[in-house]
C-alpha positions as CSV (number, residue, x, y, z in Angstrom):
1,M,4.1,18.0,-7.9
2,N,7.5,19.7,-8.1
3,K,8.5,22.3,-10.7
4,I,10.0,19.9,-13.1
5,E,7.0,17.6,-13.0
6,T,4.7,20.6,-13.5
7,L,6.7,21.7,-16.5
8,I,6.7,18.3,-18.0
9,H,3.0,18.0,-17.5
10,R,2.4,21.4,-19.0
11,R,4.5,20.6,-22.1
12,A,2.9,17.2,-22.6
13,D,-0.5,18.9,-22.3
14,D,0.4,21.6,-24.9
15,R,1.9,18.9,-27.2
16,R,-1.3,16.8,-26.9
17,K,-3.5,19.7,-27.7
18,T,-1.4,20.6,-30.8
19,A,-1.5,16.9,-31.9
20,Q,-5.3,16.8,-31.4
21,A,-5.8,20.0,-33.4
22,C,-3.6,18.7,-36.3
23,V,-5.3,15.3,-36.3
24,S,-8.7,16.9,-36.3
25,R,-7.7,18.9,-39.5
26,I,-6.1,15.7,-41.0
27,L,-9.3,13.7,-40.5
28,R,-11.5,16.5,-41.9
29,N,-9.3,16.9,-45.0
30,A,-9.0,13.2,-45.5
31,K,-12.8,12.8,-45.3
32,A,-13.2,15.5,-47.9
33,H,-10.9,13.5,-50.2
34,G,-12.8,10.2,-49.5
35,V,-10.1,8.8,-47.3
36,D,-11.0,7.0,-44.0
37,I,-8.3,7.4,-41.4
38,S,-8.4,6.2,-37.7
39,V,-6.3,7.5,-34.9
40,V,-4.6,4.7,-33.0
41,G,-1.9,4.5,-30.4
42,S,-1.2,6.8,-27.5
43,L,-3.3,9.7,-28.8
44,A,-6.3,7.5,-29.3
45,K,-5.9,5.9,-25.9
46,N,-5.4,9.3,-24.1
47,R,-1.8,8.4,-23.2
48,F,0.0,11.0,-25.3
49,R,3.1,12.2,-23.6
50,V,6.0,14.6,-24.3
51,H,7.8,12.1,-26.5
52,S,4.8,10.4,-28.1
53,D,4.1,10.3,-31.8
54,V,0.8,10.4,-33.7
55,D,-0.2,7.0,-35.1
56,L,-2.7,7.1,-38.1
57,L,-4.3,4.0,-39.7
58,V,-5.4,4.6,-43.3
59,H,-8.2,2.3,-44.5
60,G,-9.0,1.2,-48.0
61,S,-7.0,0.9,-51.2
62,T,-3.6,2.5,-51.5
63,D,-2.7,3.1,-55.1
64,P,0.4,5.2,-55.5
65,A,-1.5,8.5,-56.2
66,R,-3.8,8.0,-53.2
67,R,-0.9,7.1,-50.9
68,A,1.1,10.2,-52.0
69,M,-2.0,12.4,-51.4
70,V,-2.4,11.0,-47.9
71,E,1.2,11.3,-47.1
72,R,1.2,15.0,-48.2
73,L,-2.0,15.8,-46.3
74,V,-0.5,14.4,-43.1
75,A,2.9,16.0,-43.5
76,D,1.4,19.4,-44.3
77,Q,-0.6,19.4,-41.1
78,L,2.2,18.2,-38.8
79,R,5.0,20.2,-40.4
80,G,6.7,22.5,-37.9
81,T,5.2,20.9,-34.8
82,N,8.1,18.6,-34.0
83,I,5.6,15.8,-33.5
84,P,6.6,12.7,-35.3
85,Y,4.0,10.4,-36.9
86,D,3.5,6.9,-38.1
87,L,1.3,6.5,-41.1
88,I,0.1,2.9,-41.4
89,F,-1.8,1.7,-44.4
90,A,-4.2,-1.1,-43.6
91,S,-3.6,-2.6,-47.0
92,D,0.1,-3.1,-46.1
93,V,-0.6,-5.1,-42.9
94,S,-2.6,-8.2,-42.0
95,S,-6.2,-7.8,-40.7
96,E,-4.9,-9.2,-37.4
97,R,-2.4,-6.4,-37.2
98,V,-5.1,-3.8,-37.9
99,Q,-7.1,-5.3,-35.0
100,E,-4.1,-5.2,-32.7
101,L,-3.7,-1.5,-33.5
102,F,-7.3,-0.9,-32.5
103,N,-6.8,-3.0,-29.3
104,D,-3.5,-1.3,-28.5
105,S,-1.7,-4.6,-28.3
106,V,1.4,-3.2,-30.0
């Protein structure tokens, strides 16, 4: 591995560790509020890279207050990390799409 590849690998590894730590806190806080969230996408499939984002699937009902609480919870944990995220509410997509997210067919 040359110096550039080593640097890219190190940055990706640091970014992945940051994302995992943030997601761990998100899942713990969500559970404390009675919200079920699954990690999908590259972080779930151990393919998180330098330019990856965090994909989170929120299960259950999504009334406006609950949606706002979840959005705040996620934003608070990822703020300042420069890691983008996609917050997907299962109630907004078809059951087939939810299954695709779990199967990484996206």
